[in-house]
Biopython code that builds the backbone (N, CA, C, O; Angstrom):
import numpy as np
from Bio.PDB.StructureBuilder import StructureBuilder

atoms = [
    (1, "MET", "N", (9.907, -11.870, 2.608)),
    (1, "MET", "CA", (10.537, -11.547, 1.382)),
    (1, "MET", "C", (10.265, -10.003, 0.922)),
    (1, "MET", "O", (11.115, -9.309, 0.364)),
    (2, "ILE", "N", (8.939, -9.580, 1.249)),
    (2, "ILE", "CA", (8.540, -8.242, 0.779)),
    (2, "ILE", "C", (9.315, -7.324, 1.617)),
    (2, "ILE", "O", (9.776, -6.330, 1.056)),
    (3, "ASN", "N", (9.541, -7.495, 2.897)),
    (3, "ASN", "CA", (10.364, -6.670, 3.770)),
    (3, "ASN", "C", (11.732, -6.297, 3.136)),
    (3, "ASN", "O", (12.213, -5.188, 3.369)),
    (4, "LYS", "N", (12.350, -7.161, 2.370)),
    (4, "LYS", "CA", (13.647, -6.877, 1.743)),
    (4, "LYS", "C", (13.538, -6.254, 0.397)),
    (4, "LYS", "O", (14.578, -6.145, -0.253)),
    (5, "THR", "N", (12.419, -5.830, -0.109)),
    (5, "THR", "CA", (12.261, -5.221, -1.341)),
    (5, "THR", "C", (12.278, -3.686, -1.228)),
    (5, "THR", "O", (11.813, -3.090, -0.257)),
    (6, "ILE", "N", (12.867, -3.067, -2.330)),
    (6, "ILE", "CA", (13.037, -1.675, -2.335)),
    (6, "ILE", "C", (11.754, -1.023, -2.847)),
    (6, "ILE", "O", (11.322, -0.010, -2.297)),
    (7, "LEU", "N", (11.170, -1.553, -3.833)),
    (7, "LEU", "CA", (9.956, -1.079, -4.408)),
    (7, "LEU", "C", (9.081, -2.234, -4.945)),
    (7, "LEU", "O", (9.563, -3.360, -5.070)),
    (8, "ILE", "N", (7.848, -1.972, -5.252)),
    (8, "ILE", "CA", (6.936, -3.038, -5.663)),
    (8, "ILE", "C", (6.146, -2.537, -6.887)),
    (8, "ILE", "O", (5.594, -1.437, -6.924)),
    (9, "THR", "N", (6.140, -3.474, -7.924)),
    (9, "THR", "CA", (5.331, -3.174, -9.108)),
    (9, "THR", "C", (4.230, -4.291, -9.046)),
    (9, "THR", "O", (4.523, -5.450, -8.755)),
    (10, "GLY", "N", (2.962, -3.896, -9.331)),
    (10, "GLY", "CA", (1.963, -4.878, -9.513)),
    (10, "GLY", "C", (0.646, -4.233, -9.536)),
    (10, "GLY", "O", (0.496, -3.014, -9.622)),
    (11, "GLY", "N", (-0.377, -5.157, -9.450)),
    (11, "GLY", "CA", (-1.885, -4.710, -9.569)),
    (11, "GLY", "C", (-2.190, -4.012, -8.468)),
    (11, "GLY", "O", (-1.331, -3.725, -7.635)),
    (12, "THR", "N", (-3.519, -3.649, -8.350)),
    (12, "THR", "CA", (-3.947, -2.667, -7.265)),
    (12, "THR", "C", (-5.106, -3.188, -6.516)),
    (12, "THR", "O", (-6.033, -2.451, -6.181)),
    (13, "GLY", "N", (-5.065, -4.566, -6.224)),
    (13, "GLY", "CA", (-6.098, -4.984, -5.260)),
    (13, "GLY", "C", (-5.971, -4.472, -3.988)),
    (13, "GLY", "O", (-4.846, -4.349, -3.505)),
    (14, "SER", "N", (-7.091, -4.112, -3.290)),
    (14, "SER", "CA", (-7.082, -3.495, -2.034)),
    (14, "SER", "C", (-6.318, -4.151, -1.010)),
    (14, "SER", "O", (-5.608, -3.468, -0.272)),
    (15, "ASN", "N", (-6.384, -5.441, -0.875)),
    (15, "ASN", "CA", (-5.568, -6.102, 0.281)),
    (15, "ASN", "C", (-4.062, -5.907, 0.091)),
    (15, "ASN", "O", (-3.316, -5.625, 1.029)),
    (16, "ALA", "N", (-3.641, -6.076, -1.214)),
    (16, "ALA", "CA", (-2.201, -6.085, -1.650)),
    (16, "ALA", "C", (-1.774, -4.570, -1.303)),
    (16, "ALA", "O", (-0.847, -4.390, -0.513)),
    (17, "ILE", "N", (-2.350, -3.639, -1.807)),
    (17, "ILE", "CA", (-1.798, -2.301, -1.618)),
    (17, "ILE", "C", (-1.688, -1.761, -0.284)),
    (17, "ILE", "O", (-0.735, -1.086, 0.105)),
    (18, "HIS", "N", (-2.838, -2.126, 0.499)),
    (18, "HIS", "CA", (-2.819, -1.635, 1.859)),
    (18, "HIS", "C", (-1.743, -2.381, 2.729)),
    (18, "HIS", "O", (-1.217, -1.858, 3.712)),
    (19, "GLU", "N", (-1.468, -3.626, 2.290)),
    (19, "GLU", "CA", (-0.295, -4.387, 3.062)),
    (19, "GLU", "C", (0.888, -3.585, 2.682)),
    (19, "GLU", "O", (1.620, -3.188, 3.589)),
    (20, "TRP", "N", (1.191, -3.273, 1.339)),
    (20, "TRP", "CA", (2.345, -2.605, 0.886)),
    (20, "TRP", "C", (2.414, -1.226, 1.639)),
    (20, "TRP", "O", (3.510, -0.871, 2.073)),
    (21, "LEU", "N", (1.388, -0.484, 1.808)),
    (21, "LEU", "CA", (1.356, 0.822, 2.578)),
    (21, "LEU", "C", (1.824, 0.639, 3.938)),
    (21, "LEU", "O", (2.696, 1.362, 4.418)),
    (22, "LEU", "N", (1.204, -0.417, 4.645)),
    (22, "LEU", "CA", (1.740, -0.678, 6.076)),
    (22, "LEU", "C", (3.152, -1.013, 6.080)),
    (22, "LEU", "O", (3.836, -0.592, 7.013)),
    (23, "LEU", "N", (3.691, -1.725, 5.149)),
    (23, "LEU", "CA", (5.171, -2.011, 5.113)),
    (23, "LEU", "C", (6.057, -0.935, 4.486)),
    (23, "LEU", "O", (7.276, -1.068, 4.386)),
    (24, "ARG", "N", (5.346, 0.193, 4.046)),
    (24, "ARG", "CA", (5.992, 1.327, 3.614)),
    (24, "ARG", "C", (6.904, 1.025, 2.394)),
    (24, "ARG", "O", (8.087, 1.354, 2.310)),
    (25, "LYS", "N", (6.228, 0.391, 1.516)),
    (25, "LYS", "CA", (7.059, 0.114, 0.157)),
    (25, "LYS", "C", (6.537, 0.886, -0.996)),
    (25, "LYS", "O", (5.389, 0.757, -1.422)),
    (26, "PRO", "N", (7.493, 1.756, -1.522)),
    (26, "PRO", "CA", (7.099, 2.446, -2.678)),
    (26, "PRO", "C", (6.476, 1.562, -3.815)),
    (26, "PRO", "O", (6.888, 0.417, -3.997)),
    (27, "MET", "N", (5.523, 2.084, -4.539)),
    (27, "MET", "CA", (4.763, 1.118, -5.407)),
    (27, "MET", "C", (4.603, 1.798, -6.772)),
    (27, "MET", "O", (4.293, 2.983, -6.890)),
    (28, "LEU", "N", (4.841, 0.947, -7.816)),
    (28, "LEU", "CA", (4.316, 1.313, -9.232)),
    (28, "LEU", "C", (3.087, 0.386, -9.388)),
    (28, "LEU", "O", (3.184, -0.840, -9.434)),
    (29, "LEU", "N", (1.939, 1.061, -9.465)),
    (29, "LEU", "CA", (0.650, 0.326, -9.430)),
    (29, "LEU", "C", (0.113, 0.269, -10.877)),
    (29, "LEU", "O", (-0.006, 1.302, -11.536)),
    (30, "ILE", "N", (-0.200, -0.915, -11.352)),
    (30, "ILE", "CA", (-0.636, -1.009, -12.668)),
    (30, "ILE", "C", (-2.018, -1.723, -12.687)),
    (30, "ILE", "O", (-2.119, -2.949, -12.673)),
    (31, "PRO", "N", (-3.054, -0.886, -12.719)),
    (31, "PRO", "CA", (-4.511, -1.488, -12.675)),
    (31, "PRO", "C", (-4.843, -2.167, -13.861)),
    (31, "PRO", "O", (-4.364, -1.806, -14.936)),
    (32, "HIS", "N", (-5.716, -3.235, -13.755)),
    (32, "HIS", "CA", (-6.197, -3.918, -14.972)),
    (32, "HIS", "C", (-7.048, -2.994, -15.822)),
    (32, "HIS", "O", (-7.926, -2.286, -15.329)),
    (33, "ALA", "N", (-6.753, -3.026, -17.146)),
    (33, "ALA", "CA", (-7.440, -2.136, -18.000)),
    (33, "ALA", "C", (-8.947, -2.546, -18.288)),
    (33, "ALA", "O", (-9.806, -1.688, -18.490)),
    (34, "ASN", "N", (-9.211, -3.871, -18.296)),
    (34, "ASN", "CA", (-10.588, -4.346, -18.513)),
    (34, "ASN", "C", (-11.355, -4.308, -17.073)),
    (34, "ASN", "O", (-10.839, -4.709, -16.030)),
    (35, "GLY", "N", (-12.587, -3.795, -17.174)),
    (35, "GLY", "CA", (-13.416, -3.598, -16.027)),
    (35, "GLY", "C", (-13.692, -4.939, -15.306)),
    (35, "GLY", "O", (-12.807, -5.536, -14.693)),
    (36, "GLY", "N", (-14.960, -5.380, -15.411)),
    (36, "GLY", "CA", (-15.416, -6.580, -14.918)),
    (36, "GLY", "C", (-15.380, -6.427, -13.438)),
    (36, "GLY", "O", (-15.747, -5.337, -12.997)),
    (37, "SER", "N", (-14.971, -7.406, -12.547)),
    (37, "SER", "CA", (-14.915, -7.432, -11.197)),
    (37, "SER", "C", (-13.736, -6.609, -10.698)),
    (37, "SER", "O", (-13.483, -6.542, -9.495)),
    (38, "ARG", "N", (-12.963, -5.936, -11.691)),
    (38, "ARG", "CA", (-11.738, -5.347, -11.167)),
    (38, "ARG", "C", (-11.871, -3.729, -11.367)),
    (38, "ARG", "O", (-10.876, -3.007, -11.441)),
    (39, "THR", "N", (-13.036, -3.305, -11.434)),
    (39, "THR", "CA", (-13.316, -1.963, -11.747)),
    (39, "THR", "C", (-12.646, -0.976, -10.545)),
    (39, "THR", "O", (-12.316, 0.173, -10.838)),
    (40, "GLY", "N", (-12.499, -1.411, -9.409)),
    (40, "GLY", "CA", (-12.132, -0.603, -8.328)),
    (40, "GLY", "C", (-10.596, -0.518, -8.463)),
    (40, "GLY", "O", (-10.015, 0.258, -7.705)),
    (41, "GLN", "N", (-9.932, -1.186, -9.290)),
    (41, "GLN", "CA", (-8.451, -1.160, -9.135)),
    (41, "GLN", "C", (-7.952, 0.221, -9.675)),
    (41, "GLN", "O", (-6.958, 0.704, -9.134)),
    (42, "THR", "N", (-8.523, 0.858, -10.638)),
    (42, "THR", "CA", (-8.315, 2.163, -11.126)),
    (42, "THR", "C", (-8.414, 3.142, -10.054)),
    (42, "THR", "O", (-7.520, 3.965, -9.854)),
    (43, "GLN", "N", (-9.583, 3.068, -9.292)),
    (43, "GLN", "CA", (-9.754, 3.889, -8.257)),
    (43, "GLN", "C", (-8.796, 3.835, -7.150)),
    (43, "GLN", "O", (-8.386, 4.857, -6.600)),
    (44, "ASN", "N", (-8.410, 2.569, -6.793)),
    (44, "ASN", "CA", (-7.415, 2.351, -5.769)),
    (44, "ASN", "C", (-6.121, 2.988, -6.193)),
    (44, "ASN", "O", (-5.501, 3.715, -5.418)),
    (45, "ALA", "N", (-5.697, 2.723, -7.436)),
    (45, "ALA", "CA", (-4.362, 3.190, -7.858)),
    (45, "ALA", "C", (-4.395, 4.816, -7.866)),
    (45, "ALA", "O", (-3.474, 5.439, -7.336)),
    (46, "LYS", "N", (-5.486, 5.480, -8.483)),
    (46, "LYS", "CA", (-5.593, 6.947, -8.333)),
    (46, "LYS", "C", (-5.472, 7.513, -6.930)),
    (46, "LYS", "O", (-4.786, 8.499, -6.662)),
    (47, "TYR", "N", (-6.224, 6.786, -6.009)),
    (47, "TYR", "CA", (-6.105, 7.278, -4.530)),
    (47, "TYR", "C", (-4.750, 7.234, -4.005)),
    (47, "TYR", "O", (-4.263, 8.200, -3.418)),
    (48, "PHE", "N", (-4.117, 6.126, -4.200)),
    (48, "PHE", "CA", (-2.759, 5.918, -3.705)),
    (48, "PHE", "C", (-1.759, 6.878, -4.328)),
    (48, "PHE", "O", (-0.899, 7.446, -3.654)),
    (49, "ARG", "N", (-1.907, 7.045, -5.689)),
    (49, "ARG", "CA", (-1.056, 8.023, -6.431)),
    (49, "ARG", "C", (-1.206, 9.498, -5.776)),
    (49, "ARG", "O", (-0.253, 10.212, -5.462)),
    (50, "ASP", "N", (-2.509, 9.807, -5.633)),
    (50, "ASP", "CA", (-2.916, 11.196, -5.262)),
    (50, "ASP", "C", (-2.503, 11.373, -3.727)),
    (50, "ASP", "O", (-2.340, 12.511, -3.287)),
    (51, "ALA", "N", (-2.351, 10.358, -2.990)),
    (51, "ALA", "CA", (-1.951, 10.447, -1.660)),
    (51, "ALA", "C", (-0.436, 10.489, -1.463)),
    (51, "ALA", "O", (0.086, 10.765, -0.383)),
    (52, "GLY", "N", (0.246, 10.190, -2.602)),
    (52, "GLY", "CA", (1.719, 10.288, -2.693)),
    (52, "GLY", "C", (2.314, 9.013, -2.293)),
    (52, "GLY", "O", (3.507, 9.041, -1.990)),
    (53, "TYR", "N", (1.621, 7.780, -2.233)),
    (53, "TYR", "CA", (2.154, 6.625, -1.958)),
    (53, "TYR", "C", (2.691, 5.747, -3.005)),
    (53, "TYR", "O", (3.358, 4.731, -2.809)),
    (54, "ALA", "N", (2.277, 6.318, -4.323)),
    (54, "ALA", "CA", (2.650, 5.291, -5.415)),
    (54, "ALA", "C", (2.720, 6.224, -6.733)),
    (54, "ALA", "O", (2.387, 7.408, -6.792)),
    (55, "GLU", "N", (3.231, 5.419, -7.776)),
    (55, "GLU", "CA", (3.190, 5.887, -9.198)),
    (55, "GLU", "C", (2.188, 5.074, -9.853)),
    (55, "GLU", "O", (2.085, 3.892, -9.525)),
    (56, "LEU", "N", (1.401, 5.594, -10.785)),
    (56, "LEU", "CA", (0.393, 4.824, -11.575)),
    (56, "LEU", "C", (0.685, 4.752, -12.967)),
    (56, "LEU", "O", (0.885, 5.792, -13.595)),
    (57, "LEU", "N", (0.732, 3.608, -13.530)),
    (57, "LEU", "CA", (0.850, 3.256, -14.886)),
    (57, "LEU", "C", (-0.326, 2.433, -15.488)),
    (57, "LEU", "O", (-0.488, 1.245, -15.210)),
    (58, "HIS", "N", (-1.097, 3.096, -16.287)),
    (58, "HIS", "CA", (-2.162, 2.318, -16.916)),
    (58, "HIS", "C", (-1.771, 1.241, -17.748)),
    (58, "HIS", "O", (-0.851, 1.465, -18.534)),
    (59, "GLU", "N", (-2.319, 0.049, -17.730)),
    (59, "GLU", "CA", (-2.040, -1.052, -18.406)),
    (59, "GLU", "C", (-2.027, -0.822, -19.917)),
    (59, "GLU", "O", (-1.190, -1.388, -20.621)),
    (60, "GLU", "N", (-2.956, 0.011, -20.425)),
    (60, "GLU", "CA", (-3.123, 0.243, -21.776)),
    (60, "GLU", "C", (-1.988, 1.281, -22.248)),
    (60, "GLU", "O", (-1.799, 1.497, -23.445)),
    (61, "ASP", "N", (-1.319, 1.850, -21.333)),
    (61, "ASP", "CA", (-0.148, 2.766, -21.677)),
    (61, "ASP", "C", (1.200, 2.058, -21.494)),
    (61, "ASP", "O", (2.259, 2.676, -21.602)),
    (62, "MET", "N", (1.141, 0.800, -21.225)),
    (62, "MET", "CA", (2.363, 0.063, -20.889)),
    (62, "MET", "C", (3.099, -0.289, -22.161)),
    (62, "MET", "O", (2.608, -0.886, -23.120)),
    (63, "THR", "N", (4.448, 0.193, -22.040)),
    (63, "THR", "CA", (5.377, -0.254, -22.978)),
    (63, "THR", "C", (6.653, -0.575, -22.359)),
    (63, "THR", "O", (6.676, -0.335, -21.152)),
    (64, "ASP", "N", (7.644, -1.018, -22.819)),
    (64, "ASP", "CA", (8.915, -1.392, -22.213)),
    (64, "ASP", "C", (9.464, -0.118, -21.672)),
    (64, "ASP", "O", (9.817, -0.025, -20.497)),
    (65, "GLN", "N", (9.536, 0.860, -22.520)),
    (65, "GLN", "CA", (10.030, 2.300, -22.139)),
    (65, "GLN", "C", (9.241, 2.903, -20.996)),
    (65, "GLN", "O", (9.805, 3.340, -19.992)),
    (66, "ALA", "N", (8.047, 2.919, -21.148)),
    (66, "ALA", "CA", (7.099, 3.519, -20.135)),
    (66, "ALA", "C", (7.313, 2.770, -18.842)),
    (66, "ALA", "O", (7.448, 3.429, -17.810)),
    (67, "PHE", "N", (7.357, 1.465, -18.807)),
    (67, "PHE", "CA", (7.517, 0.738, -17.521)),
    (67, "PHE", "C", (8.800, 1.079, -16.807)),
    (67, "PHE", "O", (8.818, 1.356, -15.608)),
    (68, "LEU", "N", (9.977, 1.048, -17.648)),
    (68, "LEU", "CA", (11.234, 1.330, -17.186)),
    (68, "LEU", "C", (11.434, 2.757, -16.552)),
    (68, "LEU", "O", (12.103, 2.977, -15.542)),
    (69, "LYS", "N", (10.774, 3.664, -17.275)),
    (69, "LYS", "CA", (10.780, 5.133, -16.814)),
    (69, "LYS", "C", (9.923, 5.277, -15.553)),
    (69, "LYS", "O", (10.274, 6.075, -14.684)),
    (70, "ALA", "N", (8.798, 4.526, -15.412)),
    (70, "ALA", "CA", (8.094, 4.491, -14.202)),
    (70, "ALA", "C", (8.765, 3.962, -12.942)),
    (70, "ALA", "O", (8.748, 4.546, -11.858)),
    (71, "VAL", "N", (9.339, 2.833, -13.185)),
    (71, "VAL", "CA", (10.144, 2.226, -12.132)),
    (71, "VAL", "C", (11.319, 3.122, -11.648)),
    (71, "VAL", "O", (11.627, 3.288, -10.467)),
    (72, "GLU", "N", (11.963, 3.705, -12.782)),
    (72, "GLU", "CA", (13.120, 4.555, -12.265)),
    (72, "GLU", "C", (12.524, 5.750, -11.442)),
    (72, "GLU", "O", (13.082, 6.146, -10.418)),
    (73, "ASN", "N", (11.366, 6.313, -11.927)),
    (73, "ASN", "CA", (10.765, 7.395, -11.131)),
    (73, "ASN", "C", (10.448, 7.074, -9.593)),
    (73, "ASN", "O", (10.668, 7.795, -8.619)),
    (74, "VAL", "N", (9.930, 5.930, -9.632)),
    (74, "VAL", "CA", (9.581, 5.389, -8.162)),
    (74, "VAL", "C", (10.872, 5.208, -7.380)),
    (74, "VAL", "O", (10.946, 5.534, -6.195)),
    (75, "TYR", "N", (11.923, 4.667, -8.079)),
    (75, "TYR", "CA", (13.164, 4.317, -7.317)),
    (75, "TYR", "C", (13.788, 5.764, -6.953)),
    (75, "TYR", "O", (14.201, 5.974, -5.813)),
    (76, "GLN", "N", (13.837, 6.656, -7.859)),
    (76, "GLN", "CA", (14.470, 7.765, -7.632)),
    (76, "GLN", "C", (13.776, 8.758, -6.426)),
    (76, "GLN", "O", (14.410, 9.592, -5.779)),
    (77, "ASN", "N", (12.430, 8.487, -6.292)),
    (77, "ASN", "CA", (11.620, 9.263, -5.328)),
    (77, "ASN", "C", (11.225, 8.443, -4.208)),
    (77, "ASN", "O", (10.299, 8.831, -3.496)),
    (78, "ARG", "N", (11.867, 7.263, -3.947)),
    (78, "ARG", "CA", (11.350, 6.252, -2.950)),
    (78, "ARG", "C", (11.333, 6.956, -1.543)),
    (78, "ARG", "O", (10.451, 6.640, -0.744)),
    (79, "LYS", "N", (12.181, 7.804, -1.246)),
    (79, "LYS", "CA", (12.126, 8.363, 0.184)),
    (79, "LYS", "C", (10.922, 9.190, 0.305)),
    (79, "LYS", "O", (10.302, 9.169, 1.368)),
    (80, "SER", "N", (10.502, 9.959, -0.733)),
    (80, "SER", "CA", (9.316, 10.773, -0.676)),
    (80, "SER", "C", (7.990, 9.920, -0.492)),
    (80, "SER", "O", (7.030, 10.295, 0.182)),
    (81, "TYR", "N", (8.071, 8.702, -1.196)),
    (81, "TYR", "CA", (6.786, 7.945, -0.929)),
    (81, "TYR", "C", (6.801, 7.323, 0.335)),
    (81, "TYR", "O", (5.734, 7.117, 0.912)),
    (82, "VAL", "N", (8.066, 6.941, 0.926)),
    (82, "VAL", "CA", (8.032, 6.308, 2.221)),
    (82, "VAL", "C", (7.596, 7.386, 3.336)),
    (82, "VAL", "O", (6.854, 7.070, 4.266)),
    (83, "ASP", "N", (8.095, 8.635, 3.174)),
    (83, "ASP", "CA", (7.772, 9.730, 4.052)),
    (83, "ASP", "C", (6.197, 9.977, 4.033)),
    (83, "ASP", "O", (5.594, 10.150, 5.092)),
    (84, "LYS", "N", (5.601, 9.989, 2.905)),
    (84, "LYS", "CA", (4.110, 10.169, 2.846)),
    (84, "LYS", "C", (3.410, 8.998, 3.536)),
    (84, "LYS", "O", (2.406, 9.221, 4.213)),
    (85, "MET", "N", (3.895, 7.755, 3.395)),
    (85, "MET", "CA", (3.422, 6.605, 4.036)),
    (85, "MET", "C", (3.451, 6.641, 5.418)),
    (85, "MET", "O", (2.470, 6.275, 6.065)),
    (86, "LYS", "N", (4.606, 7.097, 6.020)),
    (86, "LYS", "CA", (4.770, 7.235, 7.417)),
    (86, "LYS", "C", (3.847, 8.241, 8.046)),
    (86, "LYS", "O", (3.533, 8.100, 9.228)),
    (87, "SER", "N", (3.373, 9.290, 7.306)),
    (87, "SER", "CA", (2.488, 10.230, 7.675)),
    (87, "SER", "C", (0.993, 9.807, 7.580)),
    (87, "SER", "O", (0.078, 10.470, 8.069)),
    (88, "SER", "N", (0.847, 8.727, 6.955)),
    (88, "SER", "CA", (-0.495, 8.305, 6.645)),
    (88, "SER", "C", (-1.223, 7.978, 7.889)),
    (88, "SER", "O", (-0.574, 7.813, 8.922)),
    (89, "GLU", "N", (-2.644, 7.858, 7.890)),
    (89, "GLU", "CA", (-3.390, 7.612, 9.059)),
    (89, "GLU", "C", (-3.224, 6.260, 9.509)),
    (89, "GLU", "O", (-3.472, 5.954, 10.676)),
    (90, "THR", "N", (-2.785, 5.363, 8.589)),
    (90, "THR", "CA", (-2.487, 3.870, 9.096)),
    (90, "THR", "C", (-1.354, 3.876, 10.072)),
    (90, "THR", "O", (-1.313, 3.027, 10.962)),
    (91, "GLY", "N", (-0.369, 4.856, 9.937)),
    (91, "GLY", "CA", (0.766, 5.076, 10.814)),
    (91, "GLY", "C", (1.151, 3.712, 11.451)),
    (91, "GLY", "O", (1.654, 2.788, 10.813)),
    (92, "ASP", "N", (0.868, 3.685, 12.752)),
    (92, "ASP", "CA", (1.193, 2.542, 13.489)),
    (92, "ASP", "C", (0.207, 1.575, 13.823)),
    (92, "ASP", "O", (-0.066, 1.249, 14.978)),
    (93, "ALA", "N", (-0.408, 1.050, 12.632)),
    (93, "ALA", "CA", (-1.589, 0.226, 12.724)),
    (93, "ALA", "C", (-1.366, -1.034, 13.512)),
    (93, "ALA", "O", (-2.179, -1.382, 14.368)),
    (94, "VAL", "N", (-0.335, -1.690, 13.255)),
    (94, "VAL", "CA", (0.085, -2.988, 13.848)),
    (94, "VAL", "C", (-0.051, -2.790, 15.506)),
    (94, "VAL", "O", (-0.775, -3.457, 16.244)),
    (95, "ASN", "N", (0.738, -1.820, 15.848)),
    (95, "ASN", "CA", (0.743, -1.557, 17.274)),
    (95, "ASN", "C", (-0.625, -1.145, 17.913)),
    (95, "ASN", "O", (-0.990, -1.553, 19.016)),
    (96, "LYS", "N", (-1.272, -0.385, 17.198)),
    (96, "LYS", "CA", (-2.730, -0.046, 17.634)),
    (96, "LYS", "C", (-3.616, -1.306, 17.701)),
    (96, "LYS", "O", (-4.435, -1.425, 18.613)),
    (97, "VAL", "N", (-3.475, -2.186, 16.811)),
    (97, "VAL", "CA", (-4.310, -3.465, 16.864)),
    (97, "VAL", "C", (-3.809, -4.233, 18.011)),
    (97, "VAL", "O", (-4.614, -4.709, 18.812)),
    (98, "LEU", "N", (-2.516, -4.393, 18.158)),
    (98, "LEU", "CA", (-2.130, -5.193, 19.289)),
    (98, "LEU", "C", (-2.447, -4.575, 20.627)),
    (98, "LEU", "O", (-2.640, -5.336, 21.574)),
    (99, "ALA", "N", (-2.522, -3.227, 20.807)),
    (99, "ALA", "CA", (-2.904, -2.640, 21.964)),
    (99, "ALA", "C", (-4.406, -2.827, 22.202)),
    (99, "ALA", "O", (-4.806, -2.923, 23.363)),
    (100, "LEU", "N", (-5.256, -2.883, 21.179)),
    (100, "LEU", "CA", (-6.693, -3.209, 21.289)),
    (100, "LEU", "C", (-6.867, -4.636, 21.680)),
    (100, "LEU", "O", (-7.788, -4.931, 22.442)),
    (101, "ILE", "N", (-6.174, -5.413, 21.287)),
    (101, "ILE", "CA", (-6.231, -6.903, 21.577)),
    (101, "ILE", "C", (-5.896, -6.995, 23.134)),
    (101, "ILE", "O", (-6.590, -7.617, 23.939)),
    (102, "SER", "N", (-4.831, -6.345, 23.420)),
    (102, "SER", "CA", (-4.307, -6.536, 24.928)),
    (102, "SER", "C", (-5.373, -5.821, 25.879)),
    (102, "SER", "O", (-5.709, -6.328, 26.949)),
    (103, "GLU", "N", (-5.854, -4.672, 25.436)),
    (103, "GLU", "CA", (-6.945, -4.069, 26.195)),
    (103, "GLU", "C", (-8.264, -5.093, 26.389)),
    (103, "GLU", "O", (-8.744, -5.367, 27.489)),
    (104, "THR", "N", (-8.693, -5.538, 25.269)),
    (104, "THR", "CA", (-9.715, -6.381, 25.225)),
    (104, "THR", "C", (-9.581, -7.570, 26.127)),
    (104, "THR", "O", (-10.532, -7.924, 26.824)),
    (105, "GLU", "N", (-8.359, -8.237, 26.137)),
    (105, "GLU", "CA", (-7.992, -9.328, 26.949)),
    (105, "GLU", "C", (-8.045, -8.981, 28.412)),
    (105, "GLU", "O", (-8.551, -9.675, 29.295)),
    (106, "HIS", "N", (-7.430, -7.766, 28.555)),
    (106, "HIS", "CA", (-7.379, -7.283, 30.060)),
    (106, "HIS", "C", (-8.759, -7.168, 30.612)),
    (106, "HIS", "O", (-9.032, -7.634, 31.718)),
    (107, "THR", "N", (-9.616, -6.570, 29.877)),
    (107, "THR", "CA", (-10.996, -6.290, 30.259)),
    (107, "THR", "C", (-11.839, -7.635, 30.477)),
    (107, "THR", "O", (-12.651, -7.774, 31.392)),
    (108, "ARG", "N", (-11.556, -8.555, 29.566)),
    (108, "ARG", "CA", (-12.200, -9.920, 29.641)),
    (108, "ARG", "C", (-11.694, -10.673, 31.018)),
    (108, "ARG", "O", (-12.461, -11.341, 31.711)),
    (109, "GLU", "N", (-10.410, -10.488, 31.295)),
    (109, "GLU", "CA", (-9.882, -11.152, 32.509)),
    (109, "GLU", "C", (-10.492, -10.453, 33.759)),
    (109, "GLU", "O", (-10.787, -11.110, 34.757)),
    (110, "GLU", "N", (-10.665, -9.176, 33.686)),
    (110, "GLU", "CA", (-11.169, -8.453, 34.936)),
    (110, "GLU", "C", (-12.750, -8.920, 35.044)),
    (110, "GLU", "O", (-13.234, -9.078, 36.165)),
    (111, "LYS", "N", (-13.398, -9.097, 34.078)),
    (111, "LYS", "CA", (-14.772, -9.481, 34.138)),
    (111, "LYS", "C", (-14.914, -10.876, 34.646)),
    (111, "LYS", "O", (-15.923, -11.187, 35.277)),
    (112, "ALA", "N", (-13.924, -11.769, 34.398)),
    (112, "ALA", "CA", (-13.867, -13.138, 34.797)),
    (112, "ALA", "C", (-13.320, -13.287, 36.230)),
    (112, "ALA", "O", (-13.422, -14.357, 36.829)),
    (113, "GLY", "N", (-12.749, -12.218, 36.760)),
    (113, "GLY", "CA", (-12.166, -12.211, 38.114)),
    (113, "GLY", "C", (-10.653, -12.900, 38.077)),
    (113, "GLY", "O", (-10.139, -13.400, 39.078)),
    (114, "ILE", "N", (-10.090, -12.856, 36.916)),
    (114, "ILE", "CA", (-8.756, -13.511, 36.838)),
    (114, "ILE", "C", (-7.751, -12.495, 37.268)),
    (114, "ILE", "O", (-6.554, -12.783, 37.294)),
]
sb = StructureBuilder()
sb.init_structure("model")
sb.init_model(0)
sb.init_chain("A")
sb.init_seg("    ")
for serial, (resi, resn, name, xyz) in enumerate(atoms, 1):
    if name == "N":
        sb.init_residue(resn, " ", resi, " ")
    sb.init_atom(name, np.array(xyz, "f"), 0.0, 1.0, " ", f" {name:<3s}", serial, name[0])
structure = sb.get_structure()
């Protein structure tokens, strides 16, 4: 389902935003205003904004107009966000992980004499 989306709006939990980065989905990130166990969300959102992967809208600044303006901005600049994501260090992470698994399996088979 996410593969078919043009852009994503949502919270800024680390797992979610890194998945969206790997899928190269432009993001409007809205970190929780209240700290507690979610204090890292603002830091995550700022990092992704500064890297050029996302737009940031603070929950306390949220109005209908501000939200619509931010979504429009992400949509209008989606190619720029995707281009930045393509040049990120995560780059081809899935293929790198698969290659590492294959290499490990090959090494294990060699040691076992298979």
